[in-house]
C-alpha positions as CSV (number, residue, x, y, z in Angstrom):
1,X,196.7,125.6,160.1
2,X,197.8,128.5,157.9
3,X,195.1,130.0,155.6
4,X,196.9,133.0,154.3
5,X,200.1,133.3,152.2
6,X,203.0,134.9,154.0
7,X,204.7,137.7,152.2
8,X,207.3,135.3,150.9
9,X,204.7,132.8,149.8
10,X,202.7,135.4,148.1
11,X,205.8,136.5,146.1
12,X,206.5,132.9,145.2
13,X,202.9,132.5,144.0
14,X,203.2,135.5,141.8
15,X,206.5,134.2,140.4
16,X,205.0,130.8,139.6
17,X,201.9,132.3,138.0
18,X,204.1,134.4,135.8
19,X,206.2,131.4,134.9
20,X,203.1,129.5,133.7
21,X,201.9,132.5,131.7
22,X,205.3,133.0,130.0
23,X,206.3,129.4,129.4
24,X,203.3,127.2,128.9
25,X,203.1,126.3,125.1
26,X,200.2,127.6,123.2
27,X,199.0,124.0,122.6
28,X,198.3,123.5,126.3
29,X,197.0,127.1,126.8
30,X,194.3,126.4,124.1
31,X,193.3,123.2,125.8
32,X,193.1,124.9,129.2
33,X,190.9,127.6,127.7
34,X,188.4,125.0,126.3
35,X,189.4,125.8,122.7
36,X,190.2,122.2,121.9
37,X,187.4,120.1,120.6
38,X,187.9,116.5,121.6
39,X,188.9,114.4,118.6
40,X,186.7,111.6,117.3
41,X,188.0,108.9,115.0
42,X,186.4,105.5,114.0
43,X,187.5,102.4,115.8
44,X,188.4,99.3,113.8
45,X,184.8,98.0,114.4
46,X,183.3,101.2,113.1
47,X,182.2,102.6,116.4
48,X,183.4,106.1,117.4
49,X,186.4,106.6,119.6
50,X,187.1,109.8,121.5
51,X,190.4,111.3,122.6
52,X,190.8,114.0,125.2
53,X,192.6,117.3,124.7
54,X,196.4,117.3,124.5
55,X,198.4,115.8,127.3
56,X,202.2,115.8,127.8
57,X,202.1,112.0,128.3
58,X,200.7,111.3,124.9
59,X,202.4,114.3,123.1
60,X,205.9,113.1,123.9
61,X,205.3,109.9,121.9
62,X,203.1,111.4,119.2
63,X,203.7,111.1,115.5
64,X,202.6,114.7,115.2
65,X,205.9,116.8,115.2
66,X,204.1,119.8,116.6
67,X,202.8,117.8,119.5
68,X,206.2,116.3,120.2
69,X,207.8,119.8,120.0
70,X,205.3,121.2,122.5
71,X,205.9,118.4,124.9
72,X,209.7,118.9,124.7
73,X,209.4,122.7,125.0
74,X,207.3,122.4,128.2
75,X,209.6,119.7,129.8
76,X,212.6,121.9,129.1
77,X,211.0,125.0,130.6
78,X,210.2,123.1,133.8
79,X,213.5,121.3,134.0
80,X,215.4,124.6,133.7
81,X,213.8,125.7,136.9
82,X,213.9,122.3,138.7
83,X,210.1,122.2,138.5
84,X,209.6,118.7,136.9
85,X,210.3,117.4,140.4
86,X,209.8,120.6,142.5
87,X,210.1,118.8,145.9
88,X,213.5,117.3,145.2
89,X,216.7,119.0,146.5
90,X,218.5,121.1,143.9
91,X,221.5,118.8,143.8
92,X,219.1,116.1,142.5
93,X,217.7,118.4,139.8
94,X,214.7,119.6,141.7
95,X,213.7,123.1,143.0
96,X,214.0,122.4,146.7
97,X,210.5,123.8,147.4
98,X,209.1,123.7,150.9
99,X,205.8,121.8,151.5
100,X,203.7,125.0,151.3
101,X,205.5,126.1,148.2
102,X,204.7,122.8,146.6
103,X,201.1,123.3,147.6
104,X,201.1,126.7,145.9
105,X,202.9,125.3,142.8
106,X,200.3,122.5,142.4
107,X,197.5,125.0,142.9
108,X,198.8,127.4,140.3
109,X,199.5,124.5,137.9
110,X,195.9,123.5,138.1
111,X,194.8,127.1,137.7
112,X,196.8,127.4,134.5
113,X,195.7,124.1,133.2
114,X,199.4,123.1,132.7
115,X,200.1,119.4,132.2
116,X,202.2,117.6,134.8
117,X,205.6,116.3,133.5
118,X,207.5,113.3,134.8
119,X,204.5,111.4,136.1
120,X,204.9,109.0,138.9
121,X,208.7,109.0,138.4
122,X,208.8,112.6,139.6
123,X,206.1,112.2,142.2
124,X,207.1,108.9,143.8
125,X,210.1,107.0,142.4
126,X,212.6,109.8,142.8
127,X,211.7,110.4,146.4
128,X,212.0,106.6,147.1
129,X,215.5,106.7,145.4
130,X,216.5,109.6,147.7
131,X,215.5,107.6,150.8
132,X,216.3,104.0,149.8
133,X,218.3,104.1,146.6
134,X,222.1,103.6,146.3
135,X,224.3,106.4,145.1
136,X,224.6,104.6,141.8
137,X,220.9,104.3,141.4
138,X,220.4,108.0,142.1
139,X,223.0,109.0,139.6
140,X,221.6,106.8,136.9
141,X,217.9,107.5,137.2
142,X,217.2,110.8,138.8
143,X,218.7,113.2,136.1
144,X,216.5,111.6,133.4
145,X,213.4,112.0,135.5
146,X,214.2,115.6,136.5
147,X,214.8,116.5,132.8
148,X,211.5,115.0,131.7
149,X,213.4,112.5,129.5
150,X,211.7,109.3,130.9
151,X,208.2,108.3,132.0
152,X,207.7,105.6,134.6
153,X,204.6,103.5,135.0
154,X,203.6,102.2,138.4
155,X,203.3,98.4,138.6
156,X,201.3,97.7,141.8
157,X,197.9,96.2,141.1
158,X,197.2,92.8,139.6
159,X,193.9,91.1,138.6
160,X,193.7,89.4,142.0
161,X,195.5,92.1,144.0
162,X,193.9,95.6,144.1
163,X,192.8,96.9,147.4
164,X,194.4,93.8,149.0
165,X,197.7,94.6,147.3
166,X,199.6,92.3,149.7
167,X,198.1,89.4,147.7
168,X,200.2,90.2,144.6
169,X,201.6,87.2,142.8
170,X,204.1,88.6,140.1
171,X,207.0,86.2,140.8
172,X,210.6,87.4,140.7
173,X,212.9,84.4,141.2
174,X,216.6,85.1,141.7
175,X,218.9,83.6,139.1
176,X,222.5,84.8,139.7
177,X,222.6,88.6,139.1
178,X,219.1,88.7,137.7
179,X,215.5,88.3,138.7
180,X,213.3,86.2,136.4
181,X,209.8,87.6,136.3
182,X,206.5,85.7,135.6
183,X,203.1,87.1,136.1
184,X,201.0,90.1,135.3
185,X,200.3,93.7,136.3
186,X,197.2,95.7,135.5
187,X,195.8,99.3,135.4
188,X,199.3,100.8,134.7
189,X,200.0,103.0,131.7
190,X,202.6,101.1,129.6
191,X,201.5,102.7,126.4
192,X,202.8,106.1,127.5
193,X,205.7,105.0,129.7
194,X,209.3,103.9,129.0
195,X,209.8,101.9,132.2
196,X,208.0,100.5,135.2
197,X,208.7,100.3,138.9
198,X,206.9,97.3,140.4
199,X,206.2,95.3,143.6
200,X,207.2,91.7,143.0
201,X,207.0,88.6,145.1
202,X,210.5,87.3,145.9
203,X,209.6,84.8,148.6
204,X,206.4,82.9,148.0
205,X,206.6,81.2,151.4
206,X,206.8,84.3,153.5
207,X,203.7,86.1,155.0
208,X,202.2,88.0,152.2
209,X,203.5,91.4,153.1
210,X,207.0,90.2,154.0
211,X,207.9,88.4,150.8
212,X,207.7,91.4,148.5
213,X,210.6,93.4,146.8
214,X,210.6,96.7,145.0
215,X,212.1,96.4,141.5
216,X,212.8,98.9,138.7
217,X,212.1,97.5,135.2
218,X,213.9,100.1,133.1
219,X,213.2,98.8,129.6
220,X,209.7,97.7,128.5
221,X,211.2,96.3,125.3
222,X,213.2,93.4,126.6
223,X,212.3,89.8,125.8
224,X,209.5,88.4,127.9
225,X,207.4,91.5,128.3
226,X,204.1,92.0,126.5
227,X,201.9,95.1,126.9
228,X,198.2,95.2,126.0
229,X,195.9,98.3,126.2
230,X,192.6,98.2,128.0
231,X,189.8,100.3,126.6
232,X,187.8,102.0,129.4
233,X,184.2,103.1,129.6
234,X,185.0,106.4,127.8
235,X,186.5,104.6,124.8
236,X,190.0,105.6,125.8
237,X,192.5,102.8,125.2
238,X,195.5,104.9,126.1
239,X,195.1,105.4,129.8
240,X,195.1,101.8,131.0
241,X,196.9,98.7,130.2
242,X,198.0,95.3,131.4
243,X,201.6,94.0,131.3
244,X,202.5,90.3,131.0
245,X,205.9,88.9,132.1
246,X,207.1,85.6,130.7
247,X,210.6,84.8,131.9
248,X,211.5,88.4,131.6
249,X,215.0,89.1,133.1
250,X,215.8,92.2,135.2
251,X,219.1,93.0,136.8
252,X,219.1,92.4,140.6
253,X,220.9,95.8,141.0
254,X,217.6,97.4,140.0
255,X,216.1,96.5,143.3
256,X,215.4,99.4,145.7
257,X,216.0,98.5,149.3
258,X,216.6,95.0,150.8
259,X,215.1,91.9,149.3
260,X,211.7,91.1,150.8
261,X,211.3,94.6,152.3
262,X,209.6,96.2,149.3
263,X,206.2,96.5,151.0
264,X,207.6,98.9,153.5
265,X,209.5,100.8,150.8
266,X,206.3,101.3,148.7
267,X,204.2,102.3,151.7
268,X,206.5,105.1,152.7
269,X,204.9,107.6,150.2
270,X,201.3,106.4,150.3
271,X,200.2,109.0,152.9
272,X,201.8,111.8,150.9
273,X,200.1,110.5,147.8
274,X,196.7,110.8,149.6
275,X,197.6,114.3,150.7
276,X,197.5,115.7,147.2
277,X,195.9,119.1,146.4
278,X,195.2,118.1,142.8
279,X,191.7,116.6,143.1
280,X,190.3,119.6,144.9
281,X,192.0,122.1,142.6
282,X,190.6,120.3,139.6
283,X,187.1,120.5,141.1
284,X,187.5,124.2,141.9
285,X,188.6,124.9,138.3
286,X,185.8,122.8,136.9
287,X,183.2,124.6,139.0
288,X,184.6,128.0,137.8
289,X,184.3,126.8,134.2
290,X,180.7,125.6,134.8
291,X,179.6,128.9,136.3
292,X,181.1,130.9,133.4
293,X,179.3,128.6,130.9
294,X,176.0,128.9,132.6
295,X,176.1,132.7,132.3
296,X,176.4,132.4,128.5
297,X,173.3,132.2,126.2
298,X,174.2,128.7,125.3
299,X,174.7,127.7,128.9
300,X,171.3,129.2,129.9
301,X,169.6,127.4,127.0
302,X,171.1,124.0,127.6
303,X,170.8,123.9,131.4
304,X,168.0,123.3,133.9
305,X,169.3,125.8,136.4
306,X,166.6,128.4,135.9
307,X,163.7,125.9,136.4
308,X,164.9,124.2,139.5
309,X,165.7,125.6,143.0
310,X,166.8,122.2,144.0
311,X,169.5,122.1,141.3
312,X,170.7,125.6,142.3
313,X,170.9,124.4,145.9
314,X,172.9,121.3,144.8
315,X,175.4,123.6,142.9
316,X,175.8,125.6,146.0
317,X,176.5,122.5,148.0
318,X,179.3,121.6,145.6
319,X,180.8,125.0,146.0
320,X,180.8,124.7,149.8
321,X,182.2,121.1,149.6
322,X,185.1,122.2,147.3
323,X,186.1,124.8,149.9
324,X,186.0,122.1,152.6
325,X,188.1,119.8,150.5
326,X,190.6,122.7,149.9
327,X,190.9,123.3,153.6
328,X,191.5,119.6,154.2
329,X,194.3,119.7,151.7
330,X,195.7,122.8,153.2
331,X,195.7,121.2,156.7
332,X,197.7,118.3,155.3
333,X,200.2,120.7,153.8
334,X,200.5,122.6,157.1
335,X,201.2,119.3,159.0
336,X,203.9,118.4,156.5
337,X,205.4,121.9,156.7
338,X,205.7,121.4,160.5
339,X,207.7,118.2,159.9
340,X,204.7,115.9,160.7
341,X,203.6,112.9,158.6
342,X,199.9,112.9,157.9
343,X,198.4,109.4,158.4
344,X,194.6,109.1,159.1
345,X,194.4,112.8,158.2
346,X,195.5,111.9,154.6
347,X,192.9,109.2,154.4
348,X,190.2,111.7,155.4
349,X,191.4,114.0,152.6
350,X,191.3,111.1,150.1
351,X,187.8,109.8,151.1
352,X,186.3,113.3,150.9
353,X,188.0,114.4,147.7
354,X,187.3,111.3,145.7
355,X,183.6,111.3,146.7
356,X,183.4,115.0,145.8
357,X,184.8,114.2,142.4
358,X,181.8,111.9,141.9
359,X,179.3,114.4,143.2
360,X,180.6,117.2,141.1
361,X,180.4,115.1,137.9
362,X,176.8,114.0,138.7
363,X,175.7,117.5,139.5
364,X,176.9,118.6,136.1
365,X,175.0,115.9,134.3
366,X,171.8,116.8,136.3
367,X,172.2,120.5,135.4
368,X,172.4,119.7,131.6
369,X,169.6,117.1,131.7
370,X,169.1,115.4,128.4
371,X,172.0,117.2,126.9
372,X,174.2,115.0,129.1
373,X,173.3,112.1,126.7
374,X,175.5,113.7,124.1
375,X,178.9,112.2,124.1
376,X,182.2,114.3,123.9
377,X,182.9,115.0,120.2
378,X,179.3,116.0,119.5
379,X,179.3,119.7,118.7
380,X,175.9,120.1,120.5
381,X,177.3,118.8,123.8
382,X,177.5,121.5,126.5
383,X,181.1,122.2,127.6
384,X,182.3,119.7,124.9
385,X,180.7,116.9,127.0
386,X,183.0,117.5,130.0
387,X,180.4,116.3,132.6
388,X,179.2,113.3,130.5
389,X,182.8,112.1,130.3
390,X,183.6,112.8,133.9
391,X,180.4,111.2,135.1
392,X,181.6,107.9,133.6
393,X,185.3,108.3,134.5
394,X,184.6,109.0,138.2
395,X,182.7,105.7,138.7
396,X,185.9,104.1,140.1
397,X,187.1,107.2,141.9
398,X,186.4,105.8,145.4
399,X,188.4,102.6,144.5
400,X,191.5,103.9,142.8
401,X,194.5,104.6,145.0
402,X,193.1,102.7,147.9
403,X,189.3,102.1,148.2
404,X,187.1,104.2,150.4
405,X,186.5,101.2,152.6
406,X,190.2,100.7,153.3
407,X,190.6,104.5,154.0
408,X,187.7,104.4,156.4
409,X,189.3,101.6,158.3
410,X,192.4,103.7,158.6
411,X,190.4,106.6,159.9
412,X,188.5,104.4,162.4
413,X,191.5,102.5,163.9
414,X,194.3,105.1,163.7
415,X,192.2,108.3,163.9
416,X,189.4,107.4,166.3
417,X,191.2,104.5,168.1
418,X,188.4,102.1,167.4
419,X,189.2,98.3,167.7
420,X,189.7,96.3,164.6
421,X,186.6,94.3,163.6
């Protein structure tokens, strides 16, 4: 495993850091610096609703012209350097970065507090198109993703198919040159996306993992598709949604890969998804912000740090765990850089980082004691209520993206060679 930047990688890091400093719009710099108070507006029933600081996903569709302009400015700056999809080859609109360069890019992006552009289209769909897509599909979809012109939602989970994704039931019945879709998807983000790529059941009589196809639904506004937001525990109705399909028709040419082989198409990138640096980088940044705040007069007055050696020790534990998580991510990047595909190693990284997210959030609420009862939007809340919000939001961390139980099974059978129970 490589801990230190090579001379070339150090030069690349400096170039990327300068790029963020020179090109990140002021709107996002202010949010990263903590200068953006979370907005509070009344809900229809009179209860308060809170919205997070600016995000590219929401800004691109905002009715505020300044927000839309900032989102376009940022997407254009990234696209000019191929950095919307930095892992893609240059001929596809990417930057052709190596695995370690991608690691550094993501690390510096988190350090700058810069929003990601392109979402799952840039992270996953484009890579699938490069491997499984036809030349026509690549030419049609990849330029729009690389330019930040389109946002894709991921349609995997259903009400009865989460961790057991193979049980999905969204039916796609072939009718000539089209598929007719009936069923439901959940937990995706249709409110901020233009399109969805989805796993659909094309053969209901086949074994559950073998009757699935991978289908791109490029227009959410066709007949037969209804979207409905789901308000989560932090009163955010813009991050989750459910999508209903009632005889919605999608061209068969939008299928990626062979019919009934969609499960294997979708699983291709799951290990790389679990190898992400983002979670650990976010915790490292959050810990730095927390330490800075605790050194201010307000932080000292609103924290329990001075009165409890136990709390100070817990904060130290989090700092150590963040470095452990960072090294697990760096190990995965080093494996990929050597042409190896992480498998159980990626599951180790995910189990550790998701649990660390939860511990970090809970440590913050303990440090601020009763002040943690103040919800984001209250001017008295320390760090604008960051830890109160993250405490609630991290409840499902060890479920999303593959539950911890599933990942531990992967570690046990593939990593330790234990027999299946």
